[in-house]
C-alpha positions in Angstrom: 0.1 -0.1 0.2 1.2 3.1 -1.0 1.3 5.7 1.7 -1.1 8.2 -0.1 -3.4 5.7 0.4 -2.6 5.0 4.0 -3.2 8.4 4.8 -6.4 8.5 3.8 -8.1 6.1 5.5 -6.4 7.1 8.8 -8.4 10.3 7.8 -11.2 8.8 6.7 -10.8 6.3 9.8 -10.1 9.4 11.7 -13.4 11.0 10.7 -15.9 8.1 11.6 -14.3 8.6 15.4 -15.6 12.2 15.2 -18.8 11.5 14.7 -19.7 10.1 17.9 -18.7 9.6 21.8 -17.2 6.6 21.4 -14.1 4.3 22.9 -11.8 6.5 20.8 -13.4 10.1 21.5 -13.3 8.1 26.0 -9.5 8.0 25.6 -8.7 11.2 24.4 -11.1 13.3 26.1 -8.3 14.1 29.1 -5.7 15.7 26.0 -9.0 17.6 24.8 -9.4 18.7 28.4 -6.1 20.1 28.8 -6.6 21.5 24.8 -10.1 23.7 26.1 -7.8 24.7 29.3 -4.9 26.2 27.1 -7.2 27.9 24.4 -9.1 29.5 27.3 -5.8 30.9 28.2 -5.1 32.9 25.0 -7.1 36.0 23.8 -9.2 35.1 21.6 -7.6 34.5 17.7 -6.5 38.3 16.4 -7.7 40.6 19.8 -4.0 39.9 21.7 -1.6 43.5 22.1 1.0 41.3 19.1 -2.0 41.0 16.5 -1.5 43.2 13.1 -3.6 45.5 12.4 -4.3 46.0 8.0 -4.7 49.6 7.3 -8.0 48.2 5.2 -10.6 46.2 6.5 -9.6 42.2 7.0 -12.9 39.5 6.4 -11.3 35.6 8.2 -12.6 33.0 6.0 -12.1 29.6 8.2 -13.4 26.2 10.2 -13.8 24.8 13.2 -13.6 21.4 12.2 -10.5 20.2 11.1 -10.1 19.3 7.2 -12.1 20.1 4.2 -15.3 21.8 4.6 -15.9 24.5 1.7 -13.5 27.3 2.6 -12.1 28.5 -0.9 -15.4 28.6 -2.6 -16.6 30.5 0.2 -13.3 32.6 -0.2 -14.3 33.1 -3.8 -17.4 34.6 -3.5 -16.5 36.4 -0.8 -14.0 38.2 -3.1 -16.8 38.3 -6.3 -19.2 40.0 -3.8 -16.9 43.0 -2.9 -15.9 43.1 -6.3 -19.7 43.9 -7.2 -20.5 46.2 -5.3 -17.0 48.9 -5.9 -14.2 47.2 -3.7 -11.2 46.0 -5.2 -9.9 42.7 -2.7 -7.4 41.2 -2.3 -6.2 37.3 -0.3 -4.1 36.4 1.7 -3.3 32.4 2.6 -0.7 29.9 4.1 0.1 28.3 0.7 -0.5 25.4 2.6 2.0 22.4 0.7 4.8 24.5 -0.7 7.6 25.7 1.5 8.0 29.4 1.7 11.2 31.1 2.8 11.3 34.6 4.6 10.0 36.5 1.9 6.3 36.3 0.8 5.1 35.4 -1.8 2.8 37.5 -4.9 1.0 36.8 -8.3 -2.3 37.4 -10.0 -4.0 36.0 -12.9 -2.5 32.5 -13.8 0.0 30.9 -11.2 1.8 28.3 -10.4 0.5 25.4 -8.1 3.7 24.5 -7.0 5.1 27.8 -5.8 1.6 29.5 -4.3 -0.4 26.5 -3.7 -3.4 24.8 -4.9 -6.4 26.9 -2.7 -4.4 30.1 -3.2 -3.8 29.9 -7.2 -7.2 28.8 -7.6 -8.9 31.9 -6.9 -6.4 33.9 -8.5 -7.1 32.5 -11.8 -11.0 32.4 -10.8 -11.5 35.8 -9.3 -8.7 37.8 -11.1 -7.2 39.2 -7.4 -4.1 39.7 -6.3 -2.8 36.9 -3.6 -0.2 36.8 -1.3 1.3 33.7 0.8 3.1 33.4 3.3 2.3 30.9 7.0 2.4 35.0 8.9 -0.4 36.8 7.7 1.4 39.7 8.9 4.1 39.4 6.2 2.2 38.7 3.6 -0.6 41.5 4.0 2.3 43.8 4.0 3.8 42.3 0.7 0.0 42.2 -0.7 -0.5 46.2 -0.3 3.1 46.9 -1.3 2.8 44.8 -4.8 -0.7 46.4 -5.0 -1.2 49.5 -3.0 -5.0 49.9 -4.9 -6.0 47.2 -2.9 -9.0 48.1 0.0 -10.2 45.6 1.4 -8.5 41.9 2.4 -9.9 38.5 2.8 -8.2 35.8 4.4 -8.2 31.9 3.3 -8.2 30.5 6.8 -6.5 32.1 9.5 -9.8 32.4 12.1 -7.4 30.6 14.4 -3.9 33.0 13.5 -3.1 34.4 16.6 -1.2 37.9 14.8 -3.9 37.9 13.0 -6.4 41.7 13.6 -9.9 40.7 12.0 -13.2 43.1 10.9 -15.5 40.4 9.8 -15.3 36.9 10.5 -16.6 33.6 8.8 -16.7 30.5 9.8 -17.6 27.6 6.6 -18.7 24.1 8.2 -20.7 21.4 6.1 -23.2 18.7 6.9 -20.7 16.8 9.6 -21.6 20.6 11.6 -19.1 19.9 14.9 -19.3 16.3 14.8 -19.3 14.9 18.9 -18.5 18.2 19.3 -15.3 18.0 21.1 -11.7 19.5 20.8 -8.9 17.9 19.6 -7.6 15.4 19.6 -11.0 13.8 20.7 -12.8 15.0 17.7 -12.6 17.5 15.2 -12.9 20.6 16.6 -9.9 23.5 16.7 -11.6 25.9 18.7 -14.7 24.8 21.1 -18.0 25.1 19.5 -19.4 28.0 21.1 -17.2 29.7 19.4 -19.6 29.8 16.3 -21.8 32.4 18.3 -19.4 35.1 18.2 -18.7 35.3 14.5 -20.3 37.1 12.0 -21.4 34.4 9.4 -21.8 31.0 9.7 -21.8 29.5 5.8 -23.3 25.8 6.0 -22.0 24.0 2.5 -25.3 21.4 1.9 -24.6 18.2 -0.1 -26.0 18.3 -4.1 -28.8 15.5 -2.9 -29.8 18.0 -0.1 -33.2 19.7 -1.7 -32.2 22.9 -4.0 -31.2 26.3 -1.9 -34.5 28.9 -1.9 -32.5 32.2 -2.2 -34.0 34.6 1.3 -32.5 38.6 2.0 -30.4 38.6 5.3 -32.7 39.6 8.1 -31.1 43.0 9.0 -30.1 42.1 13.0 -28.9 38.4 12.7 -26.0 37.6 13.8 -24.6 35.4 13.2 -25.8 35.8 9.7 -26.9 31.7 8.4 -25.7 30.8 4.7 -26.5 27.9 3.0 -23.9 27.6 0.4 -24.8 24.2 -2.7 -22.3 23.8 -5.0 -23.3 23.8 -8.9 -21.4 22.1 -11.1 -21.1 24.5 -14.2 -19.1 22.9 -17.2 -16.4 21.3 -18.3 -12.9 22.5 -19.7 -10.6 20.5 -21.3 -6.7 21.8 -20.5 -5.2 21.0 -22.8 -7.2 22.4 -25.3 -9.3 24.8 -23.5 -12.4 24.3 -24.5 -15.1 24.5 -22.4 -18.3 22.2 -22.6 -21.5 22.9 -20.1 -22.3 20.2 -18.2 -25.7 18.4 -19.9 -23.1 19.3 -23.6 -20.3 16.9 -21.5 -22.3 14.6 -20.3 -23.9 14.3 -23.6 -20.7 13.8 -25.3 -19.2 11.3 -23.1 -22.7 9.1 -23.4 -21.8 5.6 -22.0 -17.9 6.2 -22.3 -16.8 5.0 -19.4 -14.3 7.2 -17.4 -12.3 8.1 -14.5 -12.8 10.8 -12.1 -10.0 12.1 -9.3 -10.2 13.9 -7.0 -7.5 15.4 -4.2 -10.3 17.9 -1.7 -11.2 17.4 1.7 -14.2 15.3 1.3 -13.3 13.5 -2.3 -16.3 11.3 -1.8 -18.3 15.2 -1.9 -17.1 15.7 -5.2 -17.6 11.7 -6.5 -21.7 12.5 -5.3 -22.3 15.3 -7.2 -20.7 14.1 -10.2 -23.6 11.2 -10.3 -25.9 13.7 -9.1 -25.7 15.0 -12.5 -25.5 12.4 -14.7 -21.5 11.5 -14.5 -21.2 8.2 -13.2 -17.3 7.3 -13.3 -16.4 4.4 -14.5 -13.7 4.7 -11.5 -13.0 6.9 -8.0 -9.7 7.6 -8.0 -9.6 9.6 -4.0 -6.6 11.4 -3.3 -4.9 13.0 -0.3 -6.2 16.7 0.6 -3.7 18.9 -1.5 -2.0 15.9 -3.0 1.3 16.4 -5.4 -0.2 15.3 -8.7 2.4 14.0 -11.0 2.6 12.2 -14.0 2.4 8.7 -12.4 -0.8 9.7 -10.1 -2.9 8.6 -13.5 -0.6 6.5 -14.8 -2.8 3.3 -13.9 -5.9 4.4 -14.9 -6.7 3.2 -18.3 -10.1 5.6 -19.1 -9.5 8.0 -22.2 -11.0 10.7 -20.0 -10.9 11.6 -16.3 -12.8 14.6 -14.9 -11.0 16.6 -11.9 -12.0 19.1 -9.3 -11.4 23.1 -10.1 -8.8 22.5 -7.2 -6.7 19.6 -8.1 -6.7 21.2 -12.0 -4.5 24.1 -11.3 -1.7 20.8 -10.5 -2.3 19.2 -13.5 -1.6 22.3 -16.2 2.1 20.7 -16.5 0.6 17.5 -17.2 -0.1 17.8 -20.8 -2.4 14.3 -20.4 -5.0 14.9 -23.1 -7.5 12.8 -21.4 -8.1 15.6 -18.3 -11.1 17.3 -17.7 -12.2 19.9 -14.9 -15.3 20.3 -13.6 -15.9 24.2 -12.4 -18.3 25.4 -10.8 -20.3 28.1 -8.1 -20.8 28.3 -4.9 -25.0 29.3 -4.7 -25.7 31.0 -1.6 -29.0 31.0 -0.2 -29.2 34.7 0.8 -29.6 36.9 -2.2 -28.6 40.2 -0.6 -25.1 38.6 0.4 -23.4 41.0 -1.3 -24.9 43.9 0.2 -24.6 42.9 3.4 -21.1 42.6 3.7 -20.5 45.4 1.8 -22.4 47.0 4.6 -20.5 45.7 7.2 -17.3 46.4 5.5 -17.9 50.0 4.6 -19.3 50.5 8.3 -15.2 48.8 9.2 -13.7 52.0 7.2 -14.9 55.0 9.1 -13.4 53.2 12.1 -10.5 52.4 10.6 -10.4 56.1 9.4 
């Protein structure tokens, strides 16, 4: 068994244990109590004396549940919402999966995932905004604003628990697993107590493709946190080698009954496979990869199908493969709050007044 499948199996086993209060949770509960005590001794992230206060408003998109819950689609939706309201957003990220030295990296447009990381590369490609990556968010902010002084709001991809990052709007993203068994690591899946949900500005819950369709509604004026439901909608298939884009229905027609493979290196690969089946695409082979997994020529070598569909996040790591079989499935984040862009712009406007 190769290391990657072994890590994936361990991850799946842990997530199964974290949904229940079984022997595993009971065994590790004393350590979780210690973690809770240590967290209680610290100020809430971003509120301590040493926290970096950016000269522009900062929106943090993060999660409590360890692993993938759908942060990247929410970050892109936030960036697009702000841009639609006349703001010039930029994005900072840790750059997970790549080695970064003392200097932050800044880029825009089509970037190299091996240099910036898969999620920042995807965000830059899809939104067109500038991104800066560094584990120390204050260095990323400084580099981003030096490179693009016109940026008037910063969106942090992750960083909810980053002590040094002061923030003005906090968004937590969760999925249908909620808070699992409600316990802190390692007995449960949570980085912070579940009570943290009540202290943020927005809670976005991603639901599956087989859930009822999201019905848009207007944001309640005084609700805090604002509760938003997100449902990813598969829109099109993009051939990586030629750039050809087909509406998903046309791609389904082109495939016909031809067997194809699907691969996903995201937090919950099964969610992508389930979305494909819901859209009428039934893979003959499903290749689940570790989240942020490196992709090279050997990754798909054993697949015999003539076509391989991958997530947009994985596609940015496949550009150099020159494999004519690969198609990327592009999706859009549908939000239940129809005036989310206006609501967010209002919150940012209030923050800007305080910063003057």
